C-alpha positions as CSV (number, residue, x, y, z in Angstrom):
1,M,193.1,177.4,-12.0
2,E,196.2,179.5,-11.6
3,W,196.2,180.4,-15.3
4,L,192.5,181.4,-15.1
5,Q,193.2,183.6,-12.1
6,N,196.1,185.3,-13.8
7,E,194.1,186.0,-16.9
8,L,191.1,187.4,-14.9
9,K,193.3,189.7,-12.9
10,H,194.0,191.5,-16.1
11,S,190.3,191.8,-16.8
12,P,188.3,191.6,-13.5
13,E,185.3,193.3,-15.1
14,I,184.5,189.9,-16.6
15,L,183.6,188.6,-13.2
16,L,181.6,191.8,-12.5
17,F,179.4,191.3,-15.6
18,L,179.3,187.6,-15.1
19,S,177.9,188.2,-11.6
20,L,175.2,190.5,-13.1
21,A,174.3,188.0,-15.8
22,I,173.9,185.0,-13.6
23,G,172.6,187.0,-10.7
24,F,169.7,188.5,-12.6
25,W,169.0,185.1,-14.1
26,I,168.8,183.6,-10.6
27,G,166.9,186.6,-9.3
28,Q,163.9,186.0,-11.6
29,F,163.0,182.6,-10.1
30,Q,160.2,182.7,-7.5
31,F,159.9,180.3,-4.6
32,G,156.3,180.7,-3.4
33,K,156.1,184.5,-2.7
34,F,159.8,184.8,-2.1
35,Q,162.0,186.1,-4.9
36,F,165.7,187.2,-4.6
37,G,165.6,189.7,-7.4
38,G,168.6,190.8,-9.6
39,V,170.4,192.7,-6.9
40,A,170.4,190.0,-4.2
41,G,171.2,187.4,-6.9
42,S,174.2,189.4,-8.2
43,L,175.5,189.6,-4.6
44,L,175.3,185.9,-4.0
45,V,176.9,185.0,-7.3
46,A,179.7,187.6,-6.7
47,V,180.4,185.9,-3.3
48,V,180.9,182.6,-5.0
49,L,183.1,184.1,-7.7
50,S,185.2,185.8,-5.0
51,L,186.7,182.3,-4.4
52,L,188.8,182.9,-7.5
53,G,190.7,185.6,-5.5
54,V,190.5,188.2,-8.2
55,P,190.6,191.8,-6.7
56,V,188.2,194.5,-7.9
57,D,189.3,198.1,-7.8
58,N,187.5,200.3,-5.2
59,G,187.1,203.0,-7.8
60,I,184.7,200.8,-9.8
61,K,182.5,200.3,-6.8
62,A,182.5,204.0,-6.0
63,I,181.6,205.0,-9.6
64,L,178.8,202.5,-9.9
65,F,177.2,203.5,-6.6
66,A,177.5,207.2,-7.4
67,L,175.7,206.7,-10.7
68,F,172.9,204.8,-9.0
69,I,172.3,207.1,-6.1
70,Y,172.6,210.3,-8.2
71,A,170.0,209.0,-10.6
72,V,167.7,208.1,-7.7
73,G,168.1,211.6,-6.2
74,F,167.6,213.3,-9.5
75,E,164.3,211.5,-10.1
76,S,162.9,212.5,-6.8
77,G,164.4,216.0,-6.3
78,P,161.2,218.0,-6.7
79,Q,159.1,215.8,-4.5
80,F,161.9,215.6,-1.8
81,F,162.1,219.3,-1.2
82,K,158.3,219.6,-1.1
83,S,158.3,216.9,1.6
84,L,160.7,218.6,3.9
85,G,159.1,220.1,7.0
86,P,156.9,218.9,9.9
87,E,155.5,216.0,7.7
88,S,159.0,214.4,7.7
89,I,159.0,213.9,11.5
90,K,158.2,210.2,11.0
91,E,161.3,209.6,9.0
92,I,163.5,211.5,11.6
93,L,162.1,209.3,14.4
94,L,162.5,206.1,12.4
95,A,166.1,206.8,11.6
96,A,166.8,207.6,15.3
97,F,165.0,204.5,16.5
98,M,167.0,202.3,14.0
99,A,170.3,203.7,15.3
100,V,169.4,203.2,18.9
101,C,168.2,199.6,18.3
102,G,171.4,198.8,16.4
103,L,173.5,200.2,19.2
104,I,171.7,198.2,21.9
105,T,171.7,195.0,19.9
106,V,175.4,195.1,19.3
107,L,176.2,195.9,23.0
108,V,173.9,193.0,24.2
109,M,175.5,190.5,21.8
110,A,179.0,191.7,22.7
111,K,178.2,191.2,26.4
112,I,176.6,187.7,25.9
113,F,179.4,186.4,23.7
114,H,182.3,188.3,25.3
115,L,183.3,190.1,22.1
116,D,186.1,192.7,22.3
117,K,185.6,196.3,21.2
118,G,187.0,195.7,17.8
119,L,184.8,192.7,16.9
120,A,181.7,194.6,18.3
121,A,182.4,197.6,16.1
122,G,183.0,195.4,13.1
123,L,179.7,193.6,13.7
124,A,177.9,197.0,13.7
125,A,179.7,198.1,10.5
126,G,178.9,194.9,8.6
127,G,175.5,194.0,10.2
128,M,174.2,197.6,9.7
129,T,176.0,198.0,6.3
130,Q,177.6,201.3,7.4
131,S,181.2,201.1,6.3
132,A,182.0,204.5,7.9
133,I,181.8,202.8,11.3
134,I,185.1,201.1,10.4
135,G,186.8,204.5,10.2
136,T,185.1,206.1,13.3
137,A,185.7,202.9,15.4
138,G,189.3,202.7,14.3
139,D,189.9,206.3,15.2
140,A,188.3,205.8,18.6
141,L,190.4,202.7,19.3
142,S,193.6,204.6,18.5
143,R,192.8,207.0,21.3
144,L,192.5,204.3,24.0
145,D,195.2,204.0,26.6
146,L,196.4,200.6,25.5
147,P,199.6,199.1,24.1
148,L,200.1,199.7,20.4
149,E,200.0,196.0,19.7
150,E,196.6,195.7,21.4
151,I,195.2,198.7,19.5
152,Q,196.3,197.2,16.2
153,R,194.7,193.8,17.1
154,L,191.4,195.5,18.0
155,Q,191.5,197.5,14.7
156,A,192.2,194.3,12.8
157,N,189.1,192.7,14.5
158,V,187.0,195.6,13.2
159,A,187.8,194.5,9.7
160,I,187.2,190.8,10.5
161,G,183.8,191.5,12.0
162,Y,182.9,193.7,9.1
163,A,184.0,191.1,6.5
164,V,182.1,188.2,8.1
165,T,178.8,190.1,8.6
166,Y,178.6,192.5,5.6
167,I,177.3,190.1,3.1
168,F,174.3,189.0,5.2
169,G,173.9,192.6,6.3
170,S,173.1,193.5,2.7
171,L,171.1,190.3,1.9
172,G,169.1,190.4,5.2
173,A,168.0,194.0,4.6
174,I,166.8,193.0,1.2
175,I,164.8,190.0,2.6
176,V,163.2,192.1,5.3
177,C,162.3,195.2,3.2
178,V,161.4,193.4,0.0
179,N,159.9,190.1,1.2
180,I,159.0,190.1,4.9
181,L,157.5,193.6,5.1
182,P,154.9,193.1,2.4
183,R,153.8,189.9,4.0
184,F,153.6,191.6,7.4
185,M,151.5,194.4,6.0
186,G,149.4,192.1,3.9
187,R,149.9,194.1,0.7
188,E,152.3,194.3,-2.1
189,I,154.8,197.1,-2.6
190,R,153.8,197.6,-6.2
191,D,150.1,197.9,-5.3
192,D,150.7,200.6,-2.7
193,A,153.2,202.4,-4.9
194,I,150.6,202.7,-7.6
195,K,148.0,203.9,-5.0
196,A,150.4,206.5,-3.6
197,Q,151.3,207.7,-7.1
198,S,147.6,208.0,-8.0
199,E,147.0,210.1,-4.9
200,R,150.0,212.3,-5.8
201,L,148.8,212.8,-9.4
202,K,145.3,213.6,-8.1
203,G,143.7,210.9,-10.3
204,A,145.6,211.8,-13.4
205,F,147.3,209.0,-15.4
206,E,151.0,208.7,-15.7
207,L,151.8,206.3,-18.5
208,A,155.0,204.4,-18.7
209,P,157.0,204.3,-22.0
210,G,155.1,202.2,-24.5
211,Q,151.8,202.5,-22.7
212,E,148.7,204.3,-24.0
213,L,145.0,204.6,-22.9
214,A,142.6,202.1,-24.6
215,I,140.1,205.0,-24.9
216,P,142.2,208.1,-25.7
217,E,141.0,211.6,-24.7
218,I,141.7,213.1,-28.1
219,V,140.5,211.2,-31.2
220,G,140.2,211.8,-35.0
221,R,137.4,210.5,-37.2
222,I,136.5,210.8,-40.8
223,Y,132.9,211.8,-41.8
224,K,131.1,212.1,-45.1
225,I,129.0,215.4,-45.3
226,E,125.3,214.7,-45.6
227,Q,123.2,216.8,-43.2
228,A,125.7,219.7,-43.0
229,N,125.5,220.8,-46.7
230,G,125.8,224.6,-46.9
231,K,127.3,225.0,-43.4
232,T,130.7,226.6,-42.9
233,V,133.6,225.1,-41.1
234,F,133.0,227.7,-38.4
235,D,129.4,226.6,-38.0
236,I,130.4,222.9,-37.5
237,E,133.1,223.8,-35.0
238,A,130.7,226.0,-33.0
239,E,128.1,223.3,-32.9
240,A,130.2,221.0,-30.7
241,S,132.9,222.3,-28.4
242,N,136.4,221.0,-28.4
243,I,136.5,219.9,-32.1
244,T,138.3,221.1,-35.2
245,I,138.0,220.2,-38.9
246,E,141.6,219.6,-39.8
247,R,141.3,218.2,-43.4
248,L,138.8,218.5,-46.2
249,K,138.6,216.4,-49.5
250,R,136.1,217.3,-52.3
251,K,135.7,215.1,-55.3
252,G,139.0,213.4,-54.6
253,Q,141.0,216.6,-54.2
254,L,142.3,218.0,-50.8
255,M,141.3,221.6,-50.2
256,D,142.5,224.3,-47.8
257,V,140.4,224.6,-44.7
258,T,139.4,228.0,-43.4
259,P,136.6,229.0,-41.0
260,E,134.7,230.4,-44.0
261,T,134.9,227.3,-46.1
262,V,131.4,226.1,-47.1
263,L,130.8,222.4,-46.9
264,Q,129.0,220.5,-49.7
265,T,127.3,217.1,-49.8
266,D,129.7,214.2,-50.2
267,D,132.7,216.2,-48.9
268,I,134.9,214.1,-46.7
269,V,136.3,215.8,-43.5
270,L,138.7,214.8,-40.8
271,V,137.4,215.9,-37.4
272,V,139.8,216.0,-34.5
273,G,139.0,216.8,-30.9
274,R,137.9,215.5,-27.5
275,R,136.2,212.2,-27.8
276,A,132.8,213.3,-26.5
277,G,132.6,216.2,-29.0
278,V,133.8,214.2,-32.0
279,V,131.2,211.4,-31.3
280,A,128.4,213.9,-30.8
281,I,129.0,215.8,-34.0
282,S,128.4,212.7,-36.2
283,S,124.6,213.2,-36.0
284,Y,125.0,216.8,-37.2
285,I,127.5,216.0,-40.1
286,G,126.8,212.6,-41.6
287,A,128.0,209.0,-41.7
288,E,131.4,208.0,-40.4
289,L,133.9,206.4,-42.8
290,Q,136.5,203.8,-41.8
291,S,139.2,205.4,-44.0
292,S,139.7,207.6,-47.0
293,Q,142.9,208.0,-49.0
294,G,144.8,211.2,-48.3
295,M,143.0,212.0,-45.0
296,E,145.9,210.7,-42.8
297,M,147.4,213.4,-40.6
298,V,150.2,213.5,-38.1
299,M,149.5,215.2,-34.7
300,D,152.0,216.1,-32.1
301,T,152.1,216.4,-28.3
302,T,154.4,219.0,-26.8
303,D,155.2,220.3,-23.3
304,V,155.3,224.1,-23.1
305,I,156.6,226.2,-20.2
306,L,154.2,229.1,-19.6
307,K,156.1,232.4,-19.6
308,N,153.8,235.1,-21.2
309,S,152.7,237.4,-18.4
310,K,149.3,238.1,-20.1
311,Y,148.2,234.5,-19.2
312,I,149.6,234.4,-15.6
313,N,147.3,234.3,-12.6
314,R,144.3,233.7,-14.8
315,S,142.0,230.6,-14.7
316,L,142.1,228.1,-17.5
317,G,138.4,228.8,-18.2
318,D,139.1,232.5,-18.6
319,V,142.0,231.9,-21.0
320,K,139.9,229.6,-23.1
321,A,136.9,232.0,-23.2
322,N,138.9,235.2,-23.9
323,T,141.6,234.0,-26.3
324,P,141.1,234.9,-30.0
325,L,139.9,231.9,-32.1
326,Y,142.9,232.0,-34.4
327,L,145.2,231.5,-31.4
328,K,143.5,228.6,-29.7
329,H,142.2,226.9,-32.9
330,G,143.3,223.2,-33.0
331,I,145.0,223.3,-29.6
332,Y,144.0,220.8,-26.9
333,V,145.3,220.9,-23.4
334,L,146.1,217.4,-22.1
335,G,147.6,218.3,-18.7
336,I,149.2,220.9,-16.5
337,K,152.1,220.2,-14.2
338,R,153.6,222.5,-11.5
339,G,156.8,221.5,-9.8
340,G,156.4,218.0,-11.2
341,D,152.9,217.5,-9.8
342,S,149.9,217.2,-12.0
343,L,147.1,219.7,-11.5
344,V,143.4,219.1,-11.8
345,L,142.4,220.0,-15.3
346,S,139.4,222.2,-14.8
347,D,138.2,225.7,-15.8
348,D,139.0,226.9,-12.2
349,T,142.7,226.0,-12.4
350,I,144.8,229.1,-12.0
351,L,147.8,229.3,-14.3
352,L,151.2,230.4,-12.9
353,Q,154.5,231.3,-14.5
354,G,156.6,228.2,-15.0
355,D,153.6,225.8,-15.3
356,V,154.3,223.0,-17.8
357,I,151.3,222.7,-20.1
358,T,151.0,219.5,-22.3
359,V,149.3,220.4,-25.5
360,Y,148.1,218.4,-28.6
361,G,147.6,219.6,-32.2
362,T,149.2,219.9,-35.6
363,Q,152.8,221.2,-35.7
364,N,151.7,224.5,-37.2
365,D,149.1,225.1,-34.4
366,L,151.6,224.1,-31.7
367,N,154.3,226.5,-33.2
368,R,151.8,229.3,-33.0
369,L,151.0,228.5,-29.4
370,I,154.7,228.2,-28.4
371,K,155.4,231.6,-29.9
372,E,152.6,233.2,-28.0
373,G,152.7,231.4,-24.7
374,G,156.2,230.4,-23.7
375,Q,159.0,227.9,-24.5
376,A,158.8,224.3,-25.7
377,I,160.6,221.7,-23.7
378,P,162.9,220.0,-26.2
379,E,162.3,216.2,-26.6
380,S,165.5,214.2,-27.0
381,L,166.7,210.7,-26.4
382,K,170.1,212.1,-25.4
383,T,171.1,212.7,-21.8
384,D,172.4,216.2,-21.0
385,W,175.8,215.1,-19.7
386,V,177.0,218.7,-19.3
387,F,174.3,219.1,-16.6
388,H,174.6,215.7,-15.1
389,G,178.4,215.5,-15.3
390,A,178.5,218.7,-13.3
391,G,175.9,217.2,-10.8
392,L,178.1,214.2,-10.2
393,V,181.2,216.4,-9.7
394,V,179.3,218.5,-7.1
395,G,178.1,215.4,-5.3
396,L,181.5,213.8,-5.1
397,I,183.0,217.0,-3.8
398,I,180.3,217.3,-1.1
399,G,181.2,213.8,-0.1
400,L,184.8,214.8,0.6
401,F,183.9,217.3,3.3
402,V,184.5,216.0,6.9
403,I,183.1,217.8,10.0
404,R,184.5,216.7,13.3
405,V,182.1,216.8,16.3
406,G,183.9,216.0,19.6
407,G,186.7,214.4,17.6
408,V,184.2,212.2,15.7
409,P,184.5,212.7,11.9
410,L,181.1,213.0,10.2
411,T,180.8,212.9,6.4
412,L,178.2,212.1,3.9
413,G,180.7,210.2,1.8
414,A,180.5,209.8,-1.9
415,G,177.1,208.1,-1.8
416,G,175.5,210.7,0.5
417,G,177.0,213.5,-1.5
418,A,175.8,212.1,-4.9
419,L,172.3,211.6,-3.4
420,L,172.2,215.2,-2.1
421,S,173.5,216.5,-5.5
422,G,171.0,214.4,-7.4
423,L,168.2,215.8,-5.3
424,L,169.4,219.4,-5.9
425,F,169.9,219.0,-9.6
426,G,166.6,217.2,-9.9
427,W,164.9,220.2,-8.3
428,L,166.8,222.6,-10.6
429,R,165.6,220.5,-13.6
430,S,162.0,221.0,-12.4
431,R,162.5,224.7,-12.3
432,N,164.0,225.0,-15.8
433,Q,163.3,221.9,-17.9
434,V,165.2,223.3,-20.9
435,H,168.4,221.8,-19.4
436,G,169.2,218.5,-17.7
437,N,167.3,216.1,-19.9
438,M,167.6,212.4,-18.8
439,P,165.2,210.1,-20.6
440,P,163.5,207.5,-18.3
441,A,165.3,204.6,-20.0
442,A,168.7,206.3,-19.3
443,S,167.8,206.8,-15.7
444,Q,166.7,203.2,-15.3
445,L,169.9,202.0,-16.8
446,L,172.0,204.0,-14.4
447,K,169.9,202.7,-11.5
448,D,170.0,199.0,-12.5
449,L,173.6,198.9,-13.6
450,G,174.8,201.2,-10.8
451,L,173.2,199.3,-7.9
452,A,173.7,195.7,-9.1
453,G,177.2,196.5,-10.2
454,F,178.0,198.0,-6.8
455,V,176.7,195.0,-4.8
456,A,178.5,192.6,-7.1
457,A,181.8,194.6,-6.6
458,V,181.2,194.3,-2.8
459,G,180.7,190.6,-3.1
460,L,183.8,190.1,-5.2
461,Q,185.8,192.2,-2.7
462,S,184.6,190.9,0.6
463,G,183.2,187.5,-0.1
464,L,186.5,185.5,0.0
465,Q,187.6,187.2,3.3
466,A,184.2,186.5,4.8
467,I,184.3,182.9,3.8
468,Q,187.8,182.4,5.1
469,T,187.0,184.1,8.4
470,I,183.9,181.9,8.9
471,K,186.1,178.8,8.3
472,E,188.5,180.0,11.0
473,S,186.1,181.2,13.6
474,G,183.1,179.0,12.9
475,F,179.6,180.2,12.2
476,S,179.1,181.8,15.6
477,L,180.4,185.2,14.5
478,F,178.3,185.0,11.3
479,M,175.1,184.1,13.3
480,I,175.7,187.0,15.7
481,G,175.9,189.2,12.6
482,V,172.5,187.8,11.5
483,V,171.0,188.9,14.8
484,V,172.6,192.4,14.5
485,T,171.1,192.7,11.0
486,L,167.6,191.4,11.6
487,V,166.7,192.6,15.1
488,P,167.0,196.4,14.5
489,L,165.2,196.0,11.2
490,L,162.3,194.0,12.6
491,L,161.9,196.2,15.7
492,S,162.0,199.3,13.5
493,M,159.4,197.7,11.2
494,L,157.1,197.2,14.2
495,F,157.8,200.8,15.4
496,A,157.1,202.2,12.0
497,R,153.8,200.4,11.8
498,Y,152.3,200.6,15.3
499,V,153.9,203.8,16.7
500,L,154.5,206.0,13.6
501,R,151.4,204.6,11.9
502,Y,153.0,204.0,8.5
503,D,150.2,202.5,6.3
504,N,151.6,202.5,2.7
505,V,154.0,199.6,2.2
506,A,156.0,201.3,-0.6
507,V,156.6,204.4,1.5
508,M,157.4,202.4,4.6
509,A,159.8,200.1,2.7
510,G,161.7,203.2,1.4
511,A,161.9,204.7,4.8
512,L,163.0,201.5,6.5
513,S,165.8,200.7,3.9
514,G,167.1,204.3,4.2
515,A,167.1,204.2,8.0
516,R,169.3,201.2,7.8
517,S,171.5,202.8,5.1
518,A,170.6,199.6,3.1
519,N,171.3,200.7,-0.5
520,P,170.8,197.2,-2.1
521,A,167.5,196.8,-0.2
522,F,166.3,200.1,-1.5
523,G,167.2,199.0,-5.0
524,G,165.0,195.9,-4.5
525,V,162.2,198.1,-3.1
526,L,162.5,200.4,-6.1
527,D,162.4,197.5,-8.5
528,K,159.2,196.1,-6.9
529,A,157.5,199.5,-6.7
530,G,158.0,200.3,-10.4
531,N,157.9,204.0,-9.7
532,S,159.7,206.6,-7.6
533,I,157.3,206.6,-4.6
534,P,159.8,205.0,-2.1
535,T,162.5,207.4,-3.0
536,V,161.5,210.5,-0.9
537,P,161.2,208.7,2.5
538,F,164.5,206.8,1.6
539,A,166.3,210.0,0.8
540,I,165.3,211.6,4.2
541,T,166.1,208.6,6.4
542,Y,169.3,207.7,4.4
543,A,170.7,211.2,5.0
544,L,170.0,210.9,8.7
545,A,171.3,207.3,8.9
546,N,174.7,208.3,7.4
547,V,175.2,210.5,10.4
548,S,173.5,208.5,13.2
549,L,174.9,205.1,12.2
550,T,178.4,206.5,11.7
551,L,178.3,207.7,15.3
552,L,177.9,204.1,16.5
553,G,181.6,203.5,16.0
554,P,183.0,205.5,18.9
555,L,179.9,204.8,21.0
556,I,180.4,201.0,20.8
557,V,184.2,201.4,21.5
558,G,183.3,203.4,24.6
559,L,180.5,201.2,25.9
560,A,181.4,197.6,24.8
């Protein structure tokens, strides 16, 4: 065993990734409706592996969490800044209620079980998973008019209380937010997340990578000319709106297609356009063919940022009706987004500068549109690390700033700073999508690896100390921590439902985990949701919780 410990001390990352591998394996098992998930599973495995006594560097934990929380903020930046204002009053009240419940619960438990100021503050830090309380409580203790030995004993008790309660503080928040809350509301997080996303997209579809509609809006079909002999290409395209003849084959030879081209019997044409128009034109052209050699054609979809002033402040219907045929030929608008939100695709939709228009057509047609209308958003599988590296640097620098209010140090810390920077850089990306690319798969990797790795590092660091302390003091301190973890969460859940009138489970779960500063719980919520809906309420309550929960340290020292 000693040999194994010595070897692992040279490579502690083995235990980190072992925690992830076994933890995610355990997390996939379901017991009735209860499922740990990969994050909670990684935490439990890490606690067990901590018995080997192999230390994990704090820097690893800080880096992993910064990556996770930055990616979360970046994904939700545009929506977050839109949500600030009077409509966020519920999140403000929920964060304040959580802090007050936590303070009262700790003080009551300290009174009942005769805990000293140090243990009480440690319970708050671990049970509420707010590590900053250790610092603020320790600073407040140092100012007490007590002998130095007593102050040092109380400060040591802060660390002991924290070590014993932090593990369940993280796990309990996951259980409440991911498992108990959906059963209490009678609905699943995933279902409500999809519902909220649908409302935000105004009924539009937002397909995940690898998904496509069973009945696509734009289709291509091959027809053999029978009834349309002697008609020009222009005549056919005018007969049914939203179609174009993209390819023509006559007697086995491909021919150039122009509006003036006259069609002949037995010509084979490829018609592309909106499904209704392509289906309707069949009765006017002739029989549909299943295939024909040489009629295959590659079409592209591109996002274009609208910049040309001649199209600004005009309706979509006006642009379609008054744009020359040669410019709009073969171009199909699939969607319009403004600030990350999908607009209703109708002739009454007013176009504004910076709108992102998703268009479909051949590469030649799209190039003509891009040259006329604006700038294409480059598609790439690579992450723009110039942009995001700068974003992480800004976030970590923000986390260094400390403001003292009445002698109490207040700071966002690395996590809060990275979250704020992620929100800001996500908003900047929405304003200028040429820079800051982060493919969805890259973002998901940062979130999964960052959060699970962070909680595994916490378990490897604190698990052994927590187990040893429990052995020495019995389970009483641990069970008090369970109460400190669960009571504020459950009371806040009831307050959110019956007083603040939260109705959407996904939104409520995000707000609840943020108000408790419960990052692992939020990761579990995000995993269940399958989209970014819980992120905005989490970001608001999390920012407030970093301040309000940090203040509990000196308050508990003064009142316990």
